[in-house]
C-alpha positions in Angstrom: 99.5 112.9 27.8 99.3 115.8 29.7 97.6 117.8 31.6 96.8 121.6 30.6 96.2 124.8 31.4 93.9 126.9 31.1 95.7 129.4 28.8 96.2 126.7 26.7 92.8 126.3 25.6 92.8 127.4 22.6 94.1 124.5 21.0 91.0 122.3 21.6 89.2 124.0 18.6 90.1 121.1 15.6 88.7 118.8 18.5 86.0 120.7 19.4 85.2 121.0 15.6 85.2 117.6 14.8 83.6 116.6 17.8 80.5 118.8 16.4 80.8 117.2 12.9 81.1 113.8 14.9 77.8 114.4 16.8 76.3 115.6 13.6 76.6 112.3 11.7 75.7 109.6 14.7 72.6 111.5 16.8 69.8 109.4 16.0 67.3 112.4 16.7 69.2 115.6 16.5 71.7 115.6 12.9 73.0 118.7 11.8 72.3 120.7 15.3 75.3 120.8 16.9 76.8 122.2 17.9 74.7 124.0 20.6 77.8 126.4 21.7 80.4 127.7 19.2 83.9 126.6 20.0 85.2 130.0 20.6 81.8 130.0 23.5 83.1 126.9 24.7 86.9 127.5 24.7 86.7 130.7 27.2 84.0 128.0 29.3 86.5 126.3 29.5 89.2 128.2 31.1 86.5 130.4 32.9 85.9 126.9 34.6 89.7 126.0 35.0 90.6 129.6 36.9 87.9 128.8 39.0 89.7 125.4 39.8 86.3 123.5 38.9 87.4 121.8 35.8 90.9 120.2 34.6 91.5 119.2 30.8 94.1 116.0 29.2 95.7 116.1 26.2 97.0 113.6 23.8 99.3 115.3 21.6 101.2 114.1 18.3 103.8 116.8 17.0 102.5 119.2 19.6 99.0 119.0 17.6 96.0 118.4 20.0 94.6 115.0 18.9 92.5 113.9 21.6 91.2 115.4 24.7 89.4 114.7 28.0 87.3 117.1 29.8 86.1 117.0 33.6 84.2 119.2 36.2 83.9 119.2 39.7 80.5 120.6 41.4 80.4 120.0 45.0 81.4 116.5 46.0 79.9 115.7 42.2 81.8 114.8 39.5 81.6 115.2 35.4 83.4 113.7 32.6 82.3 117.1 30.0 84.1 116.3 27.1 86.3 113.0 25.4 86.9 113.5 22.3 89.9 111.9 20.0 89.9 113.0 16.4 88.6 110.6 13.7 91.8 109.5 12.1 93.2 108.8 16.0 91.0 106.9 16.8 91.2 102.9 17.3 94.8 103.3 18.9 94.1 103.3 22.6 93.5 107.5 23.5 90.5 107.6 24.6 91.1 104.4 26.7 94.5 106.5 28.6 91.6 109.8 28.5 89.4 108.1 30.3 92.3 106.4 32.2 93.0 109.8 33.7 89.4 111.5 34.2 89.2 108.4 36.7 92.4 108.9 38.5 91.9 112.8 38.8 88.7 112.1 40.1 90.0 109.5 42.5 92.4 112.3 43.5 89.8 115.0 43.9 88.1 112.2 46.1 85.3 112.8 44.1 83.3 108.8 43.3 79.3 109.8 42.2 80.2 111.3 38.5 78.2 111.7 35.3 78.7 111.4 32.2 76.4 112.4 28.5 76.1 111.0 25.7 74.4 111.8 22.3 72.5 109.1 21.1 73.5 107.2 19.0 77.6 107.9 20.0 78.8 104.5 20.2 81.4 106.0 22.6 79.1 104.8 25.2 80.4 101.3 25.1 83.7 102.6 26.1 82.1 104.7 29.2 80.5 100.7 29.9 83.6 98.9 29.9 84.7 101.4 32.6 81.5 100.5 34.6 79.1 103.1 34.2 75.1 102.6 33.6 72.9 104.1 31.8 70.5 105.4 34.3 68.3 107.9 32.6 67.0 109.0 29.5 66.3 113.1 29.2 64.0 113.7 26.4 64.3 116.6 24.6 61.2 117.9 22.2 63.6 120.0 20.4 
């Protein structure tokens, strides 16, 4: 596992596509509506945030191929765990835990202790976040 530079963000394309597919499978109310932003758009957004020092991304690789990643961002004194994704065929091997450990350690290095993560309703990754002490604080309702 390693932290990447902004010029490497295009390596996340397959993981972003896989994540959108996963959300379409597990979302209780919004199946078929993902991605809300294209992978290309997200990659450009990630690069911009990283270049501004507002975001950091770590990847897990196998033979040079990204099989999982975690993106965190900082907004003043608040941290956001924006993305945590592991390709389906690589799940259950501890990569999600390694990426979570990286994220929480990175937040600690940055002296950020107000951390938020949003989860698609129906996604069982919430169990991983709860193991780390995250608690449900609010529910966001959407009309469409």
